[in-house]
Each structure stands twice: as C-alpha cells, then as structure tokens.
C-alpha positions in Angstrom: 4.7 86.3 -118.1 3.1 88.6 -120.7 2.4 87.0 -124.1 4.2 88.2 -127.2 2.1 89.4 -130.2 2.0 85.9 -131.9 1.0 84.2 -128.7 -1.6 86.8 -127.9 -3.2 86.4 -131.3 -3.4 82.6 -130.9 -4.9 82.8 -127.5 -7.4 85.4 -128.5 -8.5 83.4 -131.6 -9.0 80.4 -129.3 -11.2 82.6 -127.0 -13.2 83.8 -129.9 -13.8 80.3 -131.1 -15.1 79.3 -127.6 -17.6 82.2 -127.4 -21.2 81.3 -126.7 -24.2 83.4 -125.7 -23.2 83.7 -122.0 -22.0 86.9 -120.4 -19.1 85.0 -118.9 -17.5 83.9 -122.1 -17.9 87.4 -123.7 -16.5 89.1 -120.6 -13.5 86.8 -120.5 -12.7 87.5 -124.1 -13.2 91.3 -123.6 -10.9 91.3 -120.6 -8.1 89.6 -122.6 -8.5 92.2 -125.4 -8.2 95.0 -122.9 -5.3 93.4 -121.1 -3.4 93.4 -124.3 -4.7 96.8 -125.5 -1.3 97.7 -126.9 -2.0 94.9 -129.5 -5.5 96.2 -130.2 -5.2 96.4 -133.9 -3.8 92.9 -134.2 -6.5 91.5 -131.9 -9.2 93.4 -133.7 -8.0 92.0 -137.0 -8.5 88.5 -135.5 -12.2 89.3 -134.9 -12.7 90.3 -138.6 -10.8 87.2 -139.7 -12.9 84.9 -137.6 -16.1 86.5 -138.9 -15.0 85.4 -142.3 -14.2 81.8 -141.3 -16.7 80.7 -138.7 -20.3 79.5 -138.9 -23.3 81.8 -139.1 -24.3 80.8 -135.5 -20.8 81.7 -134.2 -20.9 85.1 -136.0 -23.8 86.1 -133.9 -21.9 85.3 -130.8 -19.0 87.5 -132.0 -21.3 90.4 -132.8 -22.7 90.3 -129.2 -19.2 90.0 -127.9 -18.3 93.2 -129.6 -21.0 94.9 -127.5 -19.4 93.6 -124.3 -16.0 94.6 -125.6 -17.1 98.2 -126.4 -18.9 98.6 -123.0 -15.8 97.5 -121.1 -13.6 99.7 -123.3 -15.6 102.8 -122.4 -15.5 101.9 -118.7 -11.7 101.7 -118.8 -11.2 104.8 -120.9 -9.6 102.9 -123.7 -11.9 103.5 -126.7 -9.9 102.4 -129.6 -12.0 99.3 -130.0 -15.2 101.5 -130.0 -13.6 103.6 -132.8 -12.8 100.6 -134.8 -16.3 99.1 -134.5 -17.8 102.4 -135.6 -15.5 102.6 -138.5 -16.1 99.0 -139.7 -19.8 98.6 -138.5 -21.2 97.7 -141.9 -18.3 95.4 -142.7 -19.0 93.6 -139.5 -22.8 93.3 -140.2 -22.1 92.3 -143.8 -20.2 89.3 -142.4 -22.9 88.4 -139.8 -25.7 88.7 -142.4 -24.0 87.8 -145.7 -25.8 87.5 -149.0 -25.9 83.7 -148.6 -28.2 80.8 -147.8 -29.3 80.7 -144.2 -28.3 84.3 -143.4 -31.9 85.3 -142.8 -31.8 83.5 -139.5 -29.3 86.1 -138.3 -31.2 89.2 -139.3 -33.4 89.7 -136.3 -30.6 89.1 -133.8 -28.2 91.4 -135.7 -30.8 94.2 -135.6 -31.2 93.7 -131.9 -27.5 94.0 -131.4 -27.4 97.1 -133.5 -30.2 98.6 -131.4 -28.2 97.8 -128.2 -25.1 99.5 -129.6 -27.1 102.6 -130.3 -29.0 102.7 -127.0 -25.7 102.4 -125.1 -24.2 105.2 -127.2 -21.5 102.9 -128.5 -22.3 103.8 -132.1 -23.4 107.2 -133.4 -27.0 107.9 -134.5 -25.8 108.6 -138.1 -23.9 105.4 -138.3 -26.9 103.5 -136.9 -29.3 104.9 -139.5 -26.9 104.3 -142.4 -26.3 100.7 -141.4 -29.9 100.0 -140.5 -30.9 101.1 -144.0 -28.4 98.8 -145.6 -29.3 95.9 -143.3 -33.0 96.3 -144.3 -31.9 96.1 -148.0 -29.8 93.0 -147.2 -32.8 91.4 -145.4 -35.0 91.8 -148.5 -32.3 90.4 -150.8 -31.7 87.4 -148.6 -35.4 86.8 -148.1 -36.0 86.8 -151.9 -33.1 84.5 -152.6 -34.2 82.0 -150.0 -37.8 82.1 -151.1 -36.8 81.5 -154.7 -34.6 78.5 -153.8 -37.3 77.3 -151.3 -34.6 76.8 -148.6 -35.4 79.0 -145.6 -32.7 77.4 -143.5 -29.3 75.9 -144.1 -28.7 72.2 -143.3 -27.6 72.2 -139.6 -26.8 69.2 -137.5 -29.1 68.4 -134.6 -26.4 69.5 -132.2 -26.0 72.8 -134.0 -29.8 73.4 -134.0 -30.1 72.7 -130.3 -27.1 74.9 -129.5 -28.5 77.8 -131.5 -31.9 77.5 -129.7 -30.2 77.5 -126.3 -28.0 80.5 -127.2 -30.9 82.4 -128.6 -32.8 81.9 -125.3 -29.7 83.2 -123.4 -29.5 86.3 -125.7 -33.2 87.0 -125.3 -32.7 87.0 -121.5 -29.9 89.5 -121.9 -32.0 91.6 -124.2 -34.8 91.9 -121.6 -32.2 93.1 -119.1 -30.9 95.7 -121.6 -34.3 97.3 -121.8 -33.5 98.9 -118.3 -30.1 100.2 -119.3 -30.1 104.0 -119.7 -26.9 105.7 -121.0 -25.6 108.9 -119.7 -27.3 112.2 -120.7 -30.7 113.7 -120.3 -32.3 110.8 -118.4 -35.9 111.9 -119.2 -35.3 112.3 -122.9 -33.2 109.1 -123.2 -35.8 107.1 -121.3 -38.5 108.3 -123.6 -36.5 107.6 -126.7 -35.5 104.2 -125.4 -39.1 103.2 -124.6 -40.3 104.6 -128.0 -37.7 102.8 -130.1 -37.8 99.5 -128.3 -41.6 99.4 -128.2 -42.0 100.2 -131.9 -39.7 97.4 -133.0 -39.8 94.9 -130.2 -42.9 92.9 -131.1 -42.1 92.5 -134.8 -38.5 91.4 -134.1 -39.6 89.0 -131.4 -42.2 87.5 -133.7 -39.6 87.0 -136.4 -37.3 85.3 -133.9 -40.1 83.1 -132.8 -40.9 82.1 -136.4 -37.2 81.3 -137.0 -37.0 79.1 -133.9 -40.2 77.4 -134.8 -38.8 76.6 -138.2 -35.6 75.3 -136.7 -37.5 73.2 -134.2 -39.6 71.8 -137.0 -36.5 70.8 -138.9 -35.0 69.2 -135.9 -38.1 67.0 -135.2 -38.5 65.8 -138.8 
C-alpha cells in the first residue's frame, strides 16, 4: 500500500539518518525518493532539514547521497531533484561546511563531491565556478578560525572517529571508480577535460584528506 505524505516523510527521514558511505544505502534512499516523486518537494525539504540537524560526518553522507539521487533522476527522466540541487547548491554546501568548529574536516570531501557533480553534468559549469569560489573563501575562514582557537578537530567519540575513517575509505574507493566515468557529449574533449581537472586537483585534495585522517587517528590514539 502506498504511503501518504506524512508516512513518506517519516520513512525518508529514517533512511537519511541511516545513510553511510556505501553505494547500497545511498541507492536505497534514492529509489525511495524516486518512487514517491510526486512528493519530491516534501522529500527534498527533508534533506535540507536533516542537513541542519545532523552531525558534520552525516552531512557528508547526505551530500554524496545527492549525487546518487541526481544520477538516478537523470536515468529515469525525472529531473526535478537535479533542478532543486542546482538551485540550492550553495545552501547545501553551506550546511556541509558551515562556519563552525570542525567544519574543515569536510572541505576536501565536499570539493570532491562538487567535482563529481560537475564531471557528471549534474550541475552547470557556471554554478560550479560560483560555488567553488565561495567554498574556497569558506575554507580560508574556517581554517583561520580553527587556527586561532587551536582546535583543528571537534571532540568526537572513538566510535565516531573510527566510523568516519571507515566511511572516508569507502568514499575514496568510489572516487577512484568515478575517474573512469565519462558523461555524454564529445568523448575526446570530455576525456581531456576530465583528466586535466582531476589531475590538477587530485594530489592536493588527497594530501589534505590524508592529513585530516592522520590528525583524527592521532586524536583516537591519545
């Protein structure tokens, strides 16, 4: 029996709260959102609400879920979710990398997600450039704030630290797979642009992620 709007919201919120870095959890959540596409605005509002409420670690999972949701939306020909993500892209990134303590740990992964969205033609180039510029400014702001307070990382429990490390490894695995994904269009030009863009930023982002994970590991072993 189909769920009514209230039941669908409750079920979708529960799925969002169970998200992790696995493809399976993101796919399950995306399938539900597309099954109840007539409630897309209500379900999309749940995503924004959860981004306000949940932990910094969980916000990264939601951001990567949006990539899966948009990919599946395009495949099914229902692109309302894609339009809403493009419309609210900075609002989403602002929640994932807020001007708050500990947000620096999300910057590199947020930038990777942004790159994925652009490479898969989910977001427009203009939107990407605009949000990337703002994200860079936010990164500087958060870095300065955390340096001044001498707190590079928030106080996570050991369980949260280990979970974040495991989920980061899963995401890195998916990122390596995404390098070979080429969207529709001029294959030669797209392949060149994809190789150029990923090569120019891959090493620095990877080093940043490694430094963050080393800092997390150091905190966990103190």
